[in-house]
N, C-alpha and C positions, 0 to 999 in steps of 0.2 A: 461396503462403501456407501457413504451418504450421498444423496442427491444434492446437486449444487444449490438449489433454492433453499434447502434447510440450513445451509451454512451462513446465509445472510440474516443477521440478527440485529436487534435494537441494542443500544448501549446498556439498558437495564438488564436484558437477558444475558448479554455478554458478561457483565459484571458477575452475575450469579454463576455462569459457566466457568469463568476464570477462577473464582473462589474454590470451586471443586478441584480444578487442575492444581492449584497451589497446595491444597490439602494433600494431594497425591504426589507432591514433590516435583511437579513439572515446571520447567523454565518457559516463560512466556515471552514471545517476541512480537513487537509491533512494527509493521511496515506500512507504507502509504504511497499513494500516487493516483494519477488521473487514469492511467491504463486505457487511453483512448485509442482504439485499434491495437489490440494486444499484439506484441511482437517478441522476437527472440530475446531482446534485452530485458524485457519485463520478466520472461520466464527465468532467465539466469539470475536476475535480481531476487525473485521470490524463492527460488530453490536455494540460493545462497543464504537468504535470510532465515529460511527454515533450519539450516544447519547450525544456527546460533542458539537454538533451543528446541523444546519439545512441542510447543503449540505456537502456530503462526496465525496471528490476527492481522488482516490486511484492511486498512482504511482506504476506501475509494472516494475520491472527490466527487461531490454532488455536481450536477450540471452547472449550477450557478457559480461555483468556485472554479470550475474548468474554464468557463467563459471569462472570469476575472483574471485568471492566470494566462490563458492561451489566446484570447480574442473572441470576437462575436461569432466567428464561423465554427467554433468548437463548442461542445464536443461533437465528434462524428457519430458516436453511439451514445444513447441516453444512459443515465446512471444505473438504471436497473439492468440493462444489457451488459454494461461494463462490470457491474458487481457479479452478475451470474457467470460471466466468462472467467473472472478471477476465482470465484468460488468453485468452478469446475476443475481447477487445478488440484492435483493430489497433494501438493505441498502446503496448500492453504487450508487451515482448519475453520476459520471464521472470517466473515466479511462484514464490515460496517460502512455505511455511507455517511460522509460528513461534509458540511457546507462551509466550515470555517477556513480561513486562509492557511492555517497550519494545524498541527495535531497536539499543541501544548495541552489543551483541555483533555484530550484522550489520554495523554501520559498521566495527568492528574487523576482521571477517573479510573483508569485500568491498571496503572502501576506495573507495567511489564518489567521484566528483568532486563530486556534489551530493546533498544530502538534502532532498527535497521534502516539505513538510507543507502541510496545508490551511489555509484562512483562519480556522479556529477557533483557530489558534495565531498568536502573534507570534514573531519571531525570539527574543525574550527568554523566551518561555514553552515553547519546544520542549524536551521532556524530554531529548533527546539532544544539546542544544546544547554542553555542555562536552566531550563526546567528539568531536563534529564539529570543534570549534575546535582541540582537541589534535591531531587527525589532519589538519588543513588541509582539511576538507570544507566546502564552502559550503552554508549552509542557505538554501533558497528557500521562501517562502510563496507558494503557487500555487492556482489555481482561482478560482471566483467566491465572492461573499459567502455566508457560511454561513447560508442560509435554506432548506436542504434537510436533512432528517435521517430516518433510518429510524424513530426514535422517533416523530416527528410523523406519518410515513406510517402507522405502526401505530395511532396514536391516531385518525386519520381513518377508518381501516378499522373500528375498534371502534365509533366513533360511528355510522357508517353502518349497522352491524349492529344497533345498539340503537335506531335511529330507527324 
């Protein structure tokens, strides 16, 4: 089993690695998210995403994009820590950190067979759906019902501290 830090790669290295997987007939899946304080919903999402193919690439939002999406008090963990936690999961093969607001450019660069999104999306609401359709990438909604969130976890911790 590979050490987590070896799974965190640049887009250039990832492109080369995925070319080899394609030559070997492997199906590639791209998942993405902030993963700020990893929780059971993240695990279920990533394990379910992995079931969509043979190689799971997970794109982790950079600190700057987490702040833009979640507010100035986030992320709780920096991008390197979040990437390493995700990379430590057996179901994840490669991790890349990205700063853009969505992963349209990664779909263009990596051309996965499947783009996996969590159940907080529908196929119609996936931000990258047009790019995926144009490139022939199947969109899969995976994971369990969205009843886990970092925001809710943080609110519970704050309540407990104030009790």
